[in-house]
N, C-alpha and C positions, 0 to 999 in steps of 0.2 A: 504494500500500500504506500503510495506517495503521500507524505504528510503535508506537503505544500498546499495551502488553501483550506486544509481541514480545520474544523473548529474543535478544539480539544480542551476539555475541562480538566484542570489540575487541582485536585483538592489538597489542602496542606501546602499550597504554593508559596507560602512565606516561610516554610520550614527548611531545614538543612538540605535534604535531598530534593524536595519539591521545587525549591527556587532554582536550583541548578537545572532541573529538567525543563522548567518553564522557559528559562533563558535559551536553552538549546533548541527547543521547539520553535521559538520565535525566529531564531537564526535560520531554521529550516523552512520558514515561510508559513508556519501554522498560525491560525488565529487562536490565541490562548485566553481562556477564561480561568481566573484563579478564585477559588473559594477557600477562605481561611478565617477562623474566628479570633485569631491573635490572642489565644488564651494566656493565662498567667502561670502556666507550668514552669516556665522560666521567663526571664526578662523579655517582654514583648518588644522592647526597643531593638533588640537584635533581629527580630523578625521583620520589623519595619525597615531596618537598615539593609537587610537582604534585598527587599523589594527596591529600595532606592539605589543600591550599589550594583548588585548582580544584574538587575533588569533596567539599569540606567539607560535612558534614551530609547527603550524598546516599548512597543505598543502592546498593551494587554488590557483586559477588563478585570477589575477586582471587586469581589463581594465579601464583605465582612459578615459571613453567615456561618452558622453552626450546622454541621452535617447531621446532627441528631434531630434537628427540626425539619420534618418532612415537607410541611407546607411552604416554609421559606425556601428550602432547597429546590422545590418544584418550580418556583418562579424563574430560576436560572434555565431550567430545561424548556420552559414555555417561551422564554424570551429568545433563547439561542438554539439553533438546530445543532445539537451536539453530535459530532461524528464518533469521537473516542473519549472515554473517561479514563483518566490516569489518576487513580485513587491513592494518594500518599498521606492523607490525613489520618491521624491515629493518636491515641494517648500512649506515648512511649514510656519506657522505663520498667525494667524487671522488678526492682525493689519497691518502687512506688506502687506497683500493682498489688503487692502484698498488703500495703497499708490502705489502699483505696479500691477494692475490687469492684464495687458498684459502678464507679466512674468508668472503668475499663469496659464493663458490660454495655454501658450506655453509648460510649463513643465508638469503640471498636466493633461491637456487634450491631447495635441499632443503626449507627452511622453507615456502616457498610451495607446493611440490609436496605436502608433508604436509597442508597445509590444504585444498588442492583435493581431494585424495583422501578426506580425512575428510568434507568437505562432500558429496562424491558418495555415500559409503557411508551417511551419515546423512541424506540427502535434504534438504539445506539449500535453502531457497527462493531465496536471493540471496547473491551473493558480490561485494563491492566491495573493490577494493584500490588501494593507492597505487603508481602508476608515477611517472615523472619526466620533466621536460622535457629531462633529460640524454640521453634516448634519441635525440634529434635529432642527426644527425651534422654534421660540419663542412661538408658540401656541401648541407645542407638549405636549401630556399628560405624566404625571409622574406616574410610571417610563417609560422611553423610550422603545418602543417595535418596532422590526424590520418591522412589517407589517403595521405600522401606515402610513397614507398618510401625507407627509410632506409639510408644507406650510410656507411661510414667513421666508426663510433663512436669517440669520443676518450677514453673511460675504461672501465675494467672494471666500475665501478659501473653505468654506462649499459648495458653488455652484459648484466648480470644482470637489469636491469629490462626490457630488451627481450625477453630469454629468458622472463621471467615472463609477458609478454603473449602470447608464442607458446604457452606451456603452457596458459594460460587459454583461448586460442582453440581449442586441441585438446580441452580438457575440455568446452567448450560444444558443439563439433561432435559429439563422440562420445557425451557423456552428457546433453546438453541442460541443463547447469548454467547458470543465468542469471548472467552476469558483466559487471561494468563496471570497466574499468581507467581510473583518473583520473590524467592526467599533470599533476602539480603543477608549477607554475613557482615560482621562488624565493620560498618562503614565509617570512614574518617576522611578528614580534609578540611580546607578552609570553610569558614562559616558554620562549623559543627556546633552542636548543642553544648551548653555549659555543663550539663550533667554527664557528658561522655568522658571516658578515661583520658583521652589525649588532651582535651581541653583542661580538665582538672589537674592533670600531671604537669602540663606546660605552665599553667598559672602558678602552681605551687613551687616548681623548680625555679622559675624566674624570680619569685618572691623570697626564695631561700627558706621555704616552708616544707614540712614533711608531706610526703605522699603516702596514702594508705594502700598497701598491696596485699590483696587477699590470698588465702591459701598459701601464705608464706612465699608467694611468687611462683608456685608450681602450677601454672596454668598456661594454656596457649590458645590463641585466637586466629581465625582466618581473616585477618585484616584486609579490607578491600577499599581502594581509593574511590572517592565520590565520582570522579570523571568516568571511571570504568563502570560503575553502577549505572550512571546516566546513559552510557553507550548501550548497555544491556537493555535498559528500559526502551530506548528509541528503537532498537532492533526488534523488540517484542511488539511494539506498536506497528511497525512496518510489516512484520510477518502476519499479525492478526490471526494467530492459530486458534482452532476451534476451542480446545481446552488443554492447558498444560500447567504444571507446577514445575518451576525451574529454579535451581540454585544459581545465585550470582555471588561468587566468592573468588578469592585469589587462587584457591586450590593448593596453597603453600602456607600452612599455618606457621605462625611465629610464636616462640615462647614470650611470655609477658615481659620477662627481664630483657630480652632482645629489643622489644618495643621501647622499653624505658631507656635502654642504651642509645637507641636512635634519637630519642628526645634529648638526651644529654649531649649527644654530638651536635645536634642542631641548635641547642641553646648555648652550648659552651659552658654548661654548669653541671655539677654533680648533684644527683638526687639524694635527698635525705629520706630514707625509707622507714616506714613503720609497718612491720609485718603483722598481718592479722589472719584469723582462721577463715575458712570458706564461708561465704555468705549464702543465706537462703536464696534460691532461684538461680544460682550460678552453675553453669556447666564447667567441668574441668578443661574440656577441649572442644573446639569447633573446627571442623575440617570439611570443606565442600568438595563433593565430587562434581566437577563442572563439565563432564562429558556431554550431558544433555544441552547445556548452554552452547557448547561448541557445535554440536550437530544440528540443533533446532534453530539457533539464532546466528551461527557463524561468529560467536563472541568469544573473546578471551581477554583477560585483564592485561594491562600494559605497564602499570605504574609500580615501581619498586617501593618497598617500605621506607627506605632512606629518603627517596625523593618526595614521597607523599608526606612524610612527617616534616621534612624541611619546608615544603609548601605551606603546611599549616602553621608552623612556627613563624615563618615570614609574614603570613597573614595576621597572626595574633599580635606580633610586634607592631605592625602597621596600624591595625584596628585600634589598639590601645595606646598608640603613640609612645611606644617604649624605645 
């Protein structure tokens, strides 16, 4: 599918990944509609600045709407003939979901249900949405493969994302809605959320403060750079597959201590580390099998961990005038 001239709804378009996707879509000639409620989960100034900076000089339509409100969201579909929905809005955070489970049910379940239903009613051609590597349970085989039966989820956030995939599967089966669920693995890069490890670690290291490292540093993550994630999303839109669940990860997990070393190298400062036990909701290791992404989307990640971390640290210094 050629995206030029297509009207594409990006939910969560003021978010970390959503804003990068919206920018790329505009560059490709798409007509972009952004829906974001600019909530207070973290400083909304960062969200507003993403729109001002990443999308500077670019034409798009913005609605400060909440995806949980069906009637308000319906106004967007009635006013614009939406060709593709790129659903990135969600309540993120594994640990926060343990404290506020009802919120995750409302946003991640009802919000997604509203978008699926409106897409059905308004005959949307394609529906791409952000799932998560968190859906893999503590008994999942390494590397994580999309066809694996998942048991023993370790967070409520993960449970809502897995439920979204189940809803999507039913909507495809019953209504023939074309849907691709993309399981993002630990995404990092410029304009990341303040609650993410790279942001917190960089801030603390530059300030000479301690960083908290869980499970005494004995963890590894499949860190994936935001530009590579965006490339995968764009390819999924162009392919418009009938129904697929696809991992987007580097396929090369890094030990947490290696990741911290990359931050030290980029900041030129040594981390002060406070080692702590494993936290509820955390997996010891994530590792994406990306064979399906390669075969179905022709996608593969390009950005090294050292370059990606350097890009973030450079952005952080510039953004906070350090």
